[in-house]
DOKOLZA-839958 format. One record per residue (C-alpha): residue number from 1; y, x, z. Coordinates in steps of 0.001 Angstrom, whole numbers. Layout:
// residues N
REC     k        c2        c1        c3
REC   NUM         Y         X         Z
...
//
This chain:
// residues 75
REC     k        c2        c1        c3
REC     1    -38686     49601     71633
REC     2    -36216     47498     69630
REC     3    -35593     50372     67246
REC     4    -39316     50862     66630
REC     5    -39786     47164     65884
REC     6    -36853     47126     63475
REC     7    -38106     50171     61558
REC     8    -41322     48493     60458
REC     9    -39419     46780     57639
REC    10    -36656     47869     55264
REC    11    -33083     47034     56339
REC    12    -32170     43385     55969
REC    13    -29047     42428     54051
REC    14    -26117     42398     54341
REC    15    -25461     46112     54880
REC    16    -23707     47066     58115
REC    17    -20044     47904     58340
REC    18    -18245     49592     61207
REC    19    -16570     46284     62047
REC    20    -19985     44562     62163
REC    21    -21297     47133     64625
REC    22    -18136     46962     66731
REC    23    -18228     43164     66822
REC    24    -21887     43033     67839
REC    25    -21386     45657     70548
REC    26    -18445     43609     71857
REC    27    -20670     40506     71928
REC    28    -23329     42435     73841
REC    29    -20759     43685     76357
REC    30    -19420     40173     76878
REC    31    -22804     38502     77305
REC    32    -23417     37589     80936
REC    33    -25289     35103     83056
REC    34    -28782     33739     83091
REC    35    -30765     34777     80025
REC    36    -28186     37387     79033
REC    37    -30782     40126     78692
REC    38    -32693     38082     76115
REC    39    -29494     37346     74178
REC    40    -28456     41023     74294
REC    41    -31872     42119     73036
REC    42    -31646     39592     70191
REC    43    -28224     40948     69191
REC    44    -29522     44535     69275
REC    45    -32655     43563     67347
REC    46    -30505     41974     64652
REC    47    -28244     45016     64543
REC    48    -31125     47447     64141
REC    49    -32809     45199     61577
REC    50    -29759     45588     59334
REC    51    -29445     49358     59874
REC    52    -30861     52132     57744
REC    53    -32880     54782     59573
REC    54    -29929     57166     59824
REC    55    -27571     54396     60964
REC    56    -30052     53352     63647
REC    57    -30364     56954     64801
REC    58    -26627     57368     65318
REC    59    -26103     53919     66811
REC    60    -28796     54734     69369
REC    61    -27042     57991     70217
REC    62    -23723     56184     70668
REC    63    -25278     53445     72810
REC    64    -27011     55960     75074
REC    65    -23960     58267     75059
REC    66    -25847     61181     73546
REC    67    -23397     61926     70723
REC    68    -22101     65484     70599
REC    69    -19099     67240     69059
REC    70    -16420     65194     70800
REC    71    -17298     61824     69300
REC    72    -16980     60084     72673
REC    73    -13952     62030     73901
REC    74    -11025     59878     74882
REC    75    -13075     56778     75715
//
């Protein structure tokens, strides 16, 4: 749902870096307590809004652990 909403517009600047994605995913993982779901969705929405279509595709696969070819091995 968040991905579909983000794809209605071109990616927003600034372009994503690996460190940006890592930092946002860390923030999402550390978000707890009342209202945490709303804050997590806002972080994901912002992440996908900055992503190109191909970036969003692969981030979704990583988030849902659907990457193949050993990408997630060792974690």
